[in-house]
C-alpha positions in Angstrom: 36.8 7.6 0.1 34.0 6.3 -2.0 34.8 4.2 -5.1 32.4 6.4 -7.1 29.0 8.2 -7.1 26.0 6.4 -8.4 22.5 7.8 -9.0 19.6 5.4 -9.1 16.5 6.7 -10.9 13.0 5.3 -10.9 9.5 6.7 -11.0 8.2 6.2 -7.4 9.5 5.2 -4.0 7.6 1.9 -3.9 9.9 0.7 -6.6 12.9 1.5 -4.4 11.3 -0.2 -1.5 10.2 -3.4 -3.2 12.8 -3.8 -6.0 15.9 -1.6 -5.8 16.7 -1.7 -2.1 19.0 -4.8 -2.2 21.0 -3.2 -5.0 21.3 0.1 -3.2 22.3 -1.5 0.1 24.9 -3.7 -1.7 26.2 -0.7 -3.7 26.8 1.2 -0.4 28.3 -1.8 1.2 30.8 -2.2 -1.6 32.0 1.4 -1.2 29.9 3.3 -3.7 28.2 6.5 -2.7 24.6 5.8 -3.9 21.9 8.5 -4.4 18.3 7.8 -5.3 15.9 10.1 -7.3 12.2 9.3 -7.5 8.8 10.6 -6.5 8.1 10.5 -2.8 4.6 9.0 -2.5 4.9 8.7 1.3 7.6 6.1 1.8 10.7 8.4 2.1 10.3 8.6 5.9 10.5 4.8 6.0 13.3 4.5 3.5 15.5 7.1 5.1 16.1 4.8 8.0 18.0 2.5 5.7 19.0 4.5 2.6 20.7 7.9 2.7 20.7 10.5 -0.2 17.1 10.3 -1.2 15.9 13.1 -3.6 12.2 13.8 -4.1 11.9 14.5 -7.8 8.4 14.2 -9.3 8.4 11.7 -12.2 5.1 10.9 -13.9 4.6 7.3 -15.0 3.0 8.5 -18.3 3.7 10.9 -21.1 2.9 14.4 -19.9 5.0 16.9 -21.8 5.2 19.8 -19.3 5.7 17.4 -16.3 8.2 15.3 -18.2 10.3 18.4 -19.1 10.2 19.6 -15.5 11.5 16.1 -14.4 14.3 16.2 -16.9 15.3 19.7 -15.7 15.3 18.7 -12.0 17.3 15.6 -12.8 19.7 17.6 -14.9 20.3 20.1 -12.0 20.9 17.3 -9.6 23.4 15.5 -11.9 25.2 18.8 -12.7 25.6 19.5 -9.0 26.6 16.0 -7.8 28.8 14.9 -10.8 27.9 11.3 -10.8 30.1 8.7 -12.2 27.2 6.4 -13.1 23.5 7.1 -13.6 21.5 3.9 -13.4 17.8 4.1 -14.6 14.8 1.9 -14.1 11.1 1.8 -15.1 10.1 2.9 -18.6 9.3 6.7 -18.4 11.8 7.4 -15.6 14.4 5.6 -17.6 13.8 7.6 -20.7 13.7 11.0 -18.8 16.7 10.1 -16.7 18.8 9.2 -19.8 17.9 12.5 -21.5 19.0 14.4 -18.4 22.2 12.4 -18.1 23.1 13.1 -21.7 22.5 16.8 -21.2 24.6 16.7 -18.0 27.5 14.9 -19.7 27.4 11.8 -17.5 30.0 9.4 -18.7 28.3 6.1 -17.8 24.5 5.7 -18.4 23.2 2.3 -17.4 19.6 1.2 -18.1 18.1 -1.9 -16.5 15.0 -3.0 -18.5 12.9 -4.9 -16.1 10.8 -5.8 -19.1 10.6 -3.9 -22.3 7.3 -1.9 -22.6 6.5 -3.3 -26.0 5.1 -6.8 -25.9 3.3 -9.4 -28.0 -0.2 -8.5 -26.8 0.0 -5.1 -28.5 -1.2 -4.1 -31.9 1.5 -4.0 -34.6 1.4 -0.2 -34.6 1.7 0.1 -30.8 4.5 -2.5 -30.7 6.5 -0.7 -33.4 6.1 2.6 -31.7 7.4 1.5 -28.3 10.0 -0.8 -29.9 11.5 2.1 -31.7 11.6 4.3 -28.6 13.4 1.5 -26.7 15.8 0.8 -29.5 16.9 4.3 -30.3 17.0 5.4 -26.7 19.3 2.5 -26.1 21.4 3.2 -29.2 21.9 7.0 -28.6 21.4 7.6 -24.9 22.6 4.4 -23.2 26.1 3.1 -22.5 25.2 -0.2 -20.9 21.9 -2.2 -21.3 21.0 -4.7 -18.7 18.1 -7.1 -19.4 16.3 -9.2 -16.8 14.5 -11.3 -19.4 16.5 -13.6 -21.6 14.1 -13.0 -24.5 14.7 -9.2 -24.2 18.4 -9.8 -24.1 18.3 -12.0 -27.3 16.1 -9.5 -29.1 18.4 -6.6 -28.1 21.4 -8.4 -29.4 19.8 -9.6 -32.6 18.4 -6.2 -33.4 21.6 -4.4 -32.4 20.2 -2.1 -29.7 23.8 -1.6 -28.7 27.1 -3.3 -29.3 26.7 -6.8 -27.9 29.7 -6.3 -25.5 27.6 -3.6 -23.8 24.4 -5.7 -23.4 24.2 -7.9 -20.3 21.6 -10.6 -19.4 21.1 -9.7 -15.8 18.2 -12.0 -14.8 16.3 -11.4 -11.6 16.6 -12.8 -8.1 15.5 -12.8 -4.5 17.3 -13.4 -1.2 17.0 -17.2 -1.0 18.9 -17.7 2.2 17.8 -15.0 4.7 14.3 -14.0 3.5 12.6 -16.5 1.2 13.7 -19.7 2.8 11.2 -22.4 3.9 13.7 -23.7 6.4 13.4 -20.4 8.4 9.6 -20.6 8.8 8.3 -20.7 12.4 5.5 -23.3 12.3 3.6 -21.7 15.2 3.6 -18.4 13.5 2.4 -20.0 10.3 -0.4 -21.8 12.1 -1.5 -18.5 13.7 -1.4 -16.8 10.4 -3.5 -19.4 8.7 -6.1 -19.2 11.5 -6.1 -15.4 11.2 -6.9 -15.4 7.5 -9.2 -18.4 7.5 -7.1 -21.3 6.0 -8.1 -24.7 7.2 -5.7 -27.7 7.4 -7.5 -29.5 4.6 -7.5 -26.5 2.2 -5.6 -26.3 -1.1 -4.5 -22.7 -1.3 -3.9 -20.8 -4.5 -2.3 -17.4 -4.3 -1.7 -14.3 -6.5 0.6 -11.2 -5.9 0.3 -8.0 -7.8 -1.9 -5.0 -8.7 -5.5 -6.1 -8.9 -6.0 -4.9 -12.5 -7.3 -6.4 -15.7 -3.9 -6.7 -17.4 -2.6 -8.9 -14.5 -5.3 -11.4 -15.5 -7.2 -10.9 -12.3 -10.6 -11.1 -14.0 -9.8 -14.5 -15.5 -8.4 -15.7 -12.2 -11.5 -14.7 -10.2 -13.8 -16.2 -12.8 -11.9 -19.4 -12.9 -11.8 -19.7 -9.1 -15.5 -19.2 -9.0 -16.1 -22.1 -11.3 -13.6 -24.2 -9.4 -15.3 -23.5 -6.1 -18.5 -25.0 -7.4 -16.9 -28.4 -7.5 -14.3 -28.1 -4.7 -15.2 -26.8 -1.3 -11.6 -27.0 0.1 -10.0 -24.4 -2.0 -8.9 -20.8 -1.1 -7.5 -18.0 -3.1 -5.2 -15.4 -1.5 -5.2 -12.1 -3.3 -2.1 -10.2 -2.2 -2.1 -6.7 -3.6 -4.2 -3.5 -3.8 -6.8 -2.2 -6.1 -5.5 0.9 -7.9 -6.5 4.4 -6.7 -7.3 5.3 -10.3 -7.8 3.0 -13.3 -9.0 3.9 -16.8 -11.2 0.8 -17.1 -13.8 1.4 -14.3 -15.9 -1.5 -15.6 -13.1 -4.0 -15.1 -12.4 -2.6 -11.6 -16.0 -2.9 -10.6 -16.2 -6.4 -11.8 -13.0 -7.3 -9.9 -14.5 -5.8 -6.7 -17.7 -7.9 -7.2 -15.8 -11.1 -7.8 -13.6 -10.6 -4.8 -16.6 -11.0 -2.6 -17.2 -14.7 -3.6 -16.7 -17.4 -1.1 -13.2 -18.7 -0.7 -11.4 -15.5 -1.9 -9.3 -13.9 0.8 -8.3 -10.3 -0.2 -5.2 -9.4 1.9 -4.2 -6.0 0.3 -0.7 -4.9 0.5 1.4 -7.1 2.9 5.0 -7.2 4.2 4.8 -10.9 5.3 5.1 -12.3 1.7 7.3 -15.2 2.6 4.9 -16.4 5.3 1.9 -16.1 3.0 3.6 -17.9 0.2 4.7 -20.7 2.6 0.9 -21.0 3.4 0.2 -21.4 -0.3 0.3 -24.5 -2.4 0.0 -23.1 -6.0 0.9 -19.6 -7.1 -0.9 -18.2 -10.1 0.1 -15.3 -12.4 -2.3 -15.0 -15.4 -0.8 -11.7 -16.5 -1.0 -10.4 -20.1 2.6 -9.0 -20.1 5.6 -9.2 -17.8 9.3 -8.6 -17.7 10.8 -11.4 -15.5 8.3 -11.4 -12.7 9.7 -11.3 -9.2 6.5 -12.6 -7.7 6.9 -16.0 -9.5 10.5 -16.2 -8.2 9.3 -15.5 -4.6 6.7 -18.2 -4.9 9.2 -20.7 -6.3 11.5 -19.9 -3.5 8.8 -20.8 -1.0 8.1 -24.2 -2.8 4.9 -23.3 -4.7 3.9 -25.0 -7.8 3.2 -22.4 -10.5 0.5 -21.6 -13.0 1.3 -18.7 -15.4 0.6 -17.4 -18.8 2.8 -18.4 -21.7 4.4 -15.0 -22.2 7.9 -13.4 -22.1 9.4 -13.8 -18.6 7.0 -16.3 -17.2 8.1 -19.0 -19.7 11.7 -18.4 -18.5 10.6 -19.5 -15.0 7.9 -22.1 -15.5 8.9 -25.5 -16.8 7.3 -28.9 -17.0 9.0 -29.8 -13.6 7.5 -26.9 -11.6 4.3 -25.7 -13.2 1.9 -25.2 -16.1 1.7 -22.5 -18.7 -1.6 -21.4 -20.2 -2.8 -18.9 -22.8 -3.5 -15.3 -21.9 -7.1 -14.2 -21.3 -8.3 -17.8 -21.0 -10.4 -18.6 -17.9 -11.1 -22.0 -19.4 -7.5 -23.0 -19.5 -6.9 -21.6 -16.1 -9.7 -23.7 -14.7 -8.3 -26.8 -16.4 -4.8 -26.1 -14.9 -6.2 -25.6 -11.4 -8.2 -28.8 -11.7 -5.0 -30.6 -12.9 -3.3 -29.5 -9.7 -6.2 -30.4 -7.5 -6.4 -33.9 -9.0 -2.9 -34.8 -7.8 -1.8 -33.1 -4.6 1.5 -35.2 -4.7 2.3 -33.5 -8.0 1.8 -30.1 -6.4 4.4 -31.1 -3.7 6.9 -32.4 -6.3 6.5 -29.2 -8.4 7.0 -27.1 -5.3 10.3 -28.8 -4.5 11.4 -28.4 -8.1 10.5 -24.7 -8.0 12.8 -24.1 -5.1 15.7 -26.0 -6.9 15.2 -23.9 -10.0 15.1 -20.7 -8.0 18.4 -21.6 -6.4 20.0 -22.4 -9.8 18.7 -19.5 -11.9 17.3 -16.7 -9.6 19.7 -16.1 -6.8 19.8 -12.4 -5.8 23.5 -12.7 -4.8 24.5 -13.5 -8.4 22.4 -10.7 -9.9 23.8 -8.1 -7.5 27.3 -9.5 -8.2 27.0 -8.8 -11.9 26.0 -5.2 -11.2 28.8 -4.6 -8.7 31.3 -5.9 -11.2 30.0 -3.5 -13.8 30.1 -0.6 -11.4 33.6 -1.4 -10.5 34.8 -1.5 -14.1 33.1 1.8 -14.9 34.4 3.7 -11.9 37.9 2.3 -12.6 37.6 3.8 -16.1 36.5 7.1 -14.6 39.4 7.1 -12.2 41.9 6.4 -15.0 40.5 9.3 -17.0 40.8 11.6 -14.0 44.4 10.6 -13.3 
C-alpha cells in the first residue's frame, strides 16, 4: 500500500521532463503514489514510458482570467476525486492556481517550491511590490510548506515572515553528479566525434550557453561580446544550446538575436539531450541572465568542470565564487568581453576554475541531498495524515 498520494503541478510537460522527473521517480521509489498535472505540449507520449498518472490540464503561463478559472476548476475536480495527501506546486502561475484549487478542495498539505520568486531586483519598484505581495500573501494564506531553492529567497521569506520559519525550508538545487553529469564517465571517442560533428577544433577555447534564446537571458549581450572577442581571437567558439521562442513580445530583440547567431564561430545547437557531452566539450559556461532562481544550467556546467561567467544576481552569486568563475553586471557587453578576455589570457586558470566548479557542485548541489529533504518532508506529512485518519 502506498505511503500517501502526492500531486505534482506545473505549467507544462517540459518542466516535468527537465526539472521534476528525478523528484517524481524518487517519490514513486519511496512508496508514494505520485500523480502529475500540467499541460501536454507533446511530451506526454514520451513521459508516460517512465511516469504513470499524468493528467493533461491546460495551465497558461500568464494571467488570463477565463483560462485561469478553468484551470482552477479542472484541478479542483481532480483533487476532489483523488483525495491527495499532498499537493506540491511549481512555476509561478501554476503554483498560484494549484494552491487556490487545493484550498477549495480541502487538501491538508500544500507545498510550494519556489524555483525563484517572480519578483526580482531588475523590476521597477511598482512591479516588484506587486509580485512580492502576491508571493507573500499566497504563501501566508494558501501554503503549508514553503521550499526555496535560492538561499536569498529563503532569507527574504524568513525575514519578512512569509510563513512561520519552521515551515520554510532552504531546499537548494542539484543534479545527478554520479550517474549523469560526471566527467569520469565520458567516452573520449564519442566526445571526439561530437566535436568533429559540431566543428570544434583541438586548439579552440569553447564558451557555452544553455537556455531560451531570449533577451532576458542576456543573449544579446553574449552574442555582441562574442563578436567583439572573435575580432581578436580566431580560436574561440560559442555553443548556443537552446531554442528561439515560438512567440516573443519583443520581435526586434528576436530578429537581432537571429542575425547575430549567424556570425562566425557561433554554433547554434537548438534543443539537445546530450547536455553532459556538450558541456564536457566546453571550457567556460556563460549565463548573462537578467534574473534567475538558482539556475540548474550553471550547476550542470560546474559538474562538467567548466569555469563560469555569470551576472551578479540572485542565484548566480550563490554558485559562482572567486575560485570557480567571474561575476559581471547585467546588460553589460563590455564587462562580458573583459571577463571572456580574462579567461582567454590564462588557460591554466580556466582549468583550475573548472576543477573547483566540480568540487563546489559536489559540496553544495548534489541532487541526492535535495531529493532527500523532500522525501523526509513527504514522510512527515503523510505520517501526520495517517495519524489523523486513525
